[in-house]
N, C-alpha and C positions, 0 to 999 in steps of 0.2 A: 398512314401519313403522320397521325398524332403520335404513334409509338416511336417513329423515327425522330420526331421533334423532341419528344420527352426524353429520349435517350441522349440526344445532344444537349438538352438543358441540364440533365443530371451531371453529365461529364464536365460541362463548362462551369457549373456552380461549384463542383468539387475542386476544380482547378483554380477558378478565379474569384469565387464568392459571388455575392449579389449586392445590389440589383444590377442586372445586365439588360442592355437593349441590343437584341440581336437583329442585324440587318442582313437580309438574304439577297445576295447578288442574283441568285436564280429568280427570285420573285421580282426584282427590279427589271430583269430582262423580260420576264413573262408579261409584266404590265406594259412595258414598252412595245413588245410584240403585239399584244392585244390592241393597243391604241393604233398601231400602224395597220393592223389587219382590218379593223372596223372603220377607221377614218383614214384610209390610205391617201386621201387627197389633202390632208391637213398636216402641216409641219409643227411638231411639238416644241415649245419653249418651256423647259422645266422651271416651274415657279419655286425657287430655292428656299423661300420662306417656310415651305412645308417641312423641309429637313435639309439644312445646309452643310451636313457633314462632308468634309473634303473627299472622302472615298466615294460617296454617292455622286458628287459632282464629277469627279474624275471618271467614274464609270459611265455617266451619261455623255461626257465629252467623247469617250471612246465609241459610244453608240451613235454619235453624230447629232444629238439634239441641240437646239438652241436653249437659251436661258432667259428667264424673266427675273429681273432684279428690281429692288425697290429703293436702294440707297447706294451711295458711293462705296460703302463697306462691302455690300453684297457684290457690287460690280467688280471691285478689286479681287474679291475672293475667287470668282469664276475665271477672271482673266489671268490671275497669278497661277491658277491651276492648269491653264492652257487653253481656255475657251477662245474662240475666234470672236473679236469685237463685232464683226458683221453679223454674228448670230446671237447677239445680246439685245434685248429690248428693255429699256428703262420704263417700266410699266406703272410706276407710281405716278398718279396724275398731279401730285403736289410734291415738288422737288425744291430744295434750297438752291440759291444761286451758286453756292460753293460746290454742291454735288453736280449740278449741271455743267459747270466749268470743268470739273474733274472728269466727267464723262467725255467731254470734248477732247481733253488732253489724252485720254485713253482710247480715242477713236470709236466711242460708242455714240452713234448719232441716230438712233431709232427710239422714239419716245411717244408716250400717250399724253393727251391733255383733255381736260373737260371744262376749261375756263379760259377767258381771254387774258387775264394777268399772267398766266403761266406761259402763254405764247411770247409775251414781251421778254420774260426771263430767259426763255430758250433762245430767242433771236439774239439776245445780247451775249449770252454765254456759250451757245453752241450753234453758231451760224450754219445754215444749210441742213439742219437736222431734218430727218424724215418724221412726219407727224401722223399719228392716228388720233382721230377725235373719238373719245370714249363717250358713249351715250348711255342714258339710264334706261333699263329694260325691266320687265317684270321678274321678280324673284320668288314667285309663288311656289311653295313647296320646298324651298331651299332651307337648309339648317341655318346658314348665316346669310342675311340679306344685305349684300354689299351695295345695292343701289340706294340704301339709306344714307350712304356717305359719299359715293362716287357716281359720276356720270352726268353729262349735260342733258337737258331735255332734248329729245330728237330734233325739235324744230330749231334748235340752236346750232346744229351740226354744220350746216352750210356756212353760216356766219363764221364759225371757228375755222373751217377749212379755207375760206376766202381770206380771212385775216392772216392765217399762217402764210398763205401765198404772198400776200402783200408785204409781209415782213421778211421775205427772202427764204422762208422755210419751204419744205417740200411736203405738201399734204398728199398722203398716199392712200388713206382709207379710214375705215371705221373699226372701233373696238367696242366690245360689250362684255359684260359678265353677268350670268344668270343667277349668281349666288352659289355659295359653297355647299357641297353635298346635295346637288340638285337631283330630285327624282321625278321631275315634271318636264318632259320633253317639249311641252308647249312653250316654255320660256325660251328655249333655243329657236323654235320655229317662228314665233312671233318676232323675236329679235332679228332673225334673218329677213323677214318681210320688211321690217322697218329699215334695215340696212340697205336692202335693195332699192327702196324708195329714195333714200338719200343718195345712193349711187346714181340713180337716174336724174335726180335734181342737180347733182354735181356736174353731170355731163352737159346739162342744159346751160349751165353758167360757165362752161369752158374748163372745168376741173376734171382731169382724168385720174380716177382712182383705180388702184389695182390690188389692194390688200384688205382682207377681212379677218379680224382677230376675234375668234369666238370665245376667248377667255378660258376659264377653267370650270370647276364645279362638277366635273364628272364623278358620279357616285361610286363608292365601294361598299362592301358588306363588312360591318363590324361584328355581327353575330352570325354564327353558323346558320341560324334559322331565318335570317333576313331574306325576304322574297320581293323586295322592291325592284323597280326598274334598274337595269344595268346599262353600261355603255353600249353593249351589243344591241340591246333593245332600242336604244335611242338612235344609234348610228344610221340605221336603215332610213329612218325618217329624215335625219339631217342631210345625208348624202343626196337623197331625192330632192329635197328642197334647194340645196345648193346648186344642183345641176339645172333645176328649172329656173332659178332666179338669176344666176350669174353665168357669164361667159367663161370659156375655157382659159381665157387669159388672166382670170382673177386668181390670186394666190390666197390660200386660207392658212392661218396659223392658229395655235391655241396655247394655253398656259396651264397645262396639267401640273398639279402639285400633289395633292392628296392621292390622286389616282395612281401616280407612279410610286410614291414613297409609302403610303399607308399599308398596303398588304405585305410589304417587305419587312415590317417591324414586328418583333415579338418581345414584350417586356417580361423579364423574369424577376420575381421578388420572392422573399421568404418571410414567414411568420416570425416576428421578433417578440411578440407578447400575446397573451390570450386571457380572456376572462369570460364570465357569464353575466350578461346584463340585459335588462328589459326582456327577459324570458327567451334569450337566444344566445348562441355563441358569438363572441365579440373578438375579432382578430385584428391585431396591429401588424402591419407589414412595413418593410423597410423602403418603401417609396410611396409618394402621396401626391396631393393636389399641387403642392408647391414645386414638385419635380416633374416626373414623367407622366403623371396623370393631369397635368396642367390643361390638357385639351378639354377636360370636363368643365373647366371654367371658361377658358378663352375660345374654345372651338365648339362649345355646347354639345360635346360628344359623349356617348355612352359606350362602355366596353363590356366584353364578355369575360368574366373571370373563370379560369379553369384551374383545377388542382391535379397534380400528379398522383396524389394519394387517392385510392379508391375506397368505396364503402358506402353505407347508408348516408343519405344527405339530410342536413338539418338547416333550418332557416338561420342565416348568419349575417353579421355586420362586419364590414371590412373598413378599417381606418388606416390612415397614413401615420408616419412616425413623429410628426411635429407636435408642439404643444398648443396648436390652434384647434379649437373645436370645429372649425370649418372643414378641417382635413379628414372628412369621412367620405369614403368612396362609394359605399352602398350599404343600405340598411336591409336589403332583401335578397341575399344570395343563397342559393341552395348548394351547400358544400358538405363534404364528409367531415368527420371529427378530425381537427388538425392540431398538431403539436408545434411548439417552437422549433423552427428549423425547416418545417415543411414548405414546399414550393407552391406558390400561386403564380400563374402566368397569364398573359393577355396577348392575343394575336391581333393583327391588323391595326397596330398602334404606332406605325412608323412615321406618320405625318403629324406635324405640330408637336404634340407631346414633349419630346426632348428639346425641340426647337424653342419652345416658349417656357421651358423650365427656369425657375429662379436658381441661380448657381449654388448658393449656400445658405438658404433660409434655415435658421435654427441650427446651422452647422451640418445639415444633411445634404450631401452631394447627390446630383442626379445619377442615373445609371451609367455605368461604363458602356460605351458603344463598341460592339464587337461585330465586325463584318464576317459573315459565314457563307 
């Protein structure tokens, strides 16, 4: 597998130079198939913030997924590429009046909220919208704890749903997010327990709910040696819990982002400078923290660096090309002796990375995205 990938990398670098971000359609399809295999009762809405490249979005449109958007710009992107407005959820719980109004004009009327003022904005700018109340749930063991910023306390959910109904909106269910890169299935199981309780309380006050949004957070492996819990491991417990707590009429949706895009991406860089410093080899490559390794800052992510060159390995430092001393990617990598022009590549880097890259800091452009 690596021989085939490295042959492709050599060929593309020779033809197009570097840095390159290779996005594999085969991997996109395999991740989609995995999700549908293990969570066949859940409809995925791809969270495009993970990687909004148009070719990725068009590919998922072809596969029939829905889309999770967070702004009018993201909404326009998926709709202009051919997405069905009925399969788009505006899942940012804080939206501007202008963005809500724009969503209404473009027939996107499925939204999440976690506070009362948001309901008044939606009622004014998108009358009749379908509403999910997003609740705060445990994020224990997740790399990014989203409940620090989003989610109403569960005991506020019924109030929000009743308020939505009184404002002429359509309360349809509950949304939660267990945190990004979650390797603790208990977060999902506890969230489903809480959600079921809210559903029962809603029924008692005359609200008929029919949708549960289990969010995203499904983990991927960034290193070949990673042995943490996978979606396959989690799914058996989730399906069992869903079946026990909810009736057949309940619809489940999710917002996978990293899980779909992460394994599809391979970043290809080259050594542009080298020295010997602090008793180790010190390599400068042509991509860094301000570009496609931005996930190391914004996503708290770590990556596995690989070299096409073989040979005895030595403790090495890898740094990006900018003039900022923050731009050091690793102080402790085992790499063979490298020369200027040698290739260093990273797998499983298709999520966030290029999506959160700064366009031209210090004049360095992010990697060219190539669909393969």
